[in-house]
N, C-alpha and C positions, 0 to 999 in steps of 0.2 A: 954777711959783711955789708951788703948794700943797705940793709935795714938800719944800720948804725949811722948812716949818712943821710937819712931822709930829710934832715933840716936843710941840706944843700939845695933842695928843690923848691923851697919857699921863696917868694910867694908863688903859689900855684896860679897859672894863667890859662885862659882859653887858648886853644890853638886851632885855627882854621888855616889851611894852606891853599895856595892857588897854583894851578898848572895850566899852561897855555900851549895849544896846538894851532899852527897855521894850516892853510890848505896844503902846504908842503910837508908838514910833520911837526914834531915836537920842537917848541921854542923856549922851553924853560919852566922853572917853578920857583916859588917863593915860600919859604918856611920861616916865618917871622912872627914874633909875639906882639909887635906893635899894634895898638888898637886902631890906628889909622895908617894906611899905607898907600903909596903911589908908585906904580911901576911903569917904566918906559921901555918900549920896544922900537928900535929904529935902526937904520943902516950904520950909524956911527957908534962904534963899540964903546967910546968914552962916555956916551950919554945913555946907553942901554943899562937898565938896572941889573945889579948882580944876580946871578942865577938864571938870566935869560940870554938868548943867543941873538947877537946883532945881525942885521942883514936886511935885505929887501922886505918890504911889508906888502905882500901880494893881496890883491882883491880876492874876495871869496869868503867862504864860511870858515870862521875861526871858532875853536872850541875852548871854553874856559871851564875848568873843573875845580870846584871848591870841595876840599876834603876836610872832614871834621875829625880831628885827632883827639881833642880834649875839650869838654865843656864842663866847667865847674860852677858857673854862675846860674842863677835861676832863669835868666833870659840871655839869649845870645842871638844876634842878628848881624847881617851884613848888607851893604849896598854896593853894587858893582856899577861903575860908570865907565863906558868905553868911548874914547874920543879919537878922531883921526884928523889928519891934515886936509884930506880931500884933494890931494894932488892928482 
């Protein structure tokens, strides 16, 4: 049955997802196809990106995991930039 609907999946796109863990534990993840993305983590839930948990942003070691789900292009790369307020 699914084979008859293969056209619904076009255009095929690369999919790299991002998961974030703070020193206190899991803070969320983003599963989006957009080629450029910006995610915000902050105490204000109205400013925190969908898929992430708002709350204090503690100092310490944070872990970012980039998972590769689908790469269909000859080249696929990413650039990760992390910014803080330094409060």
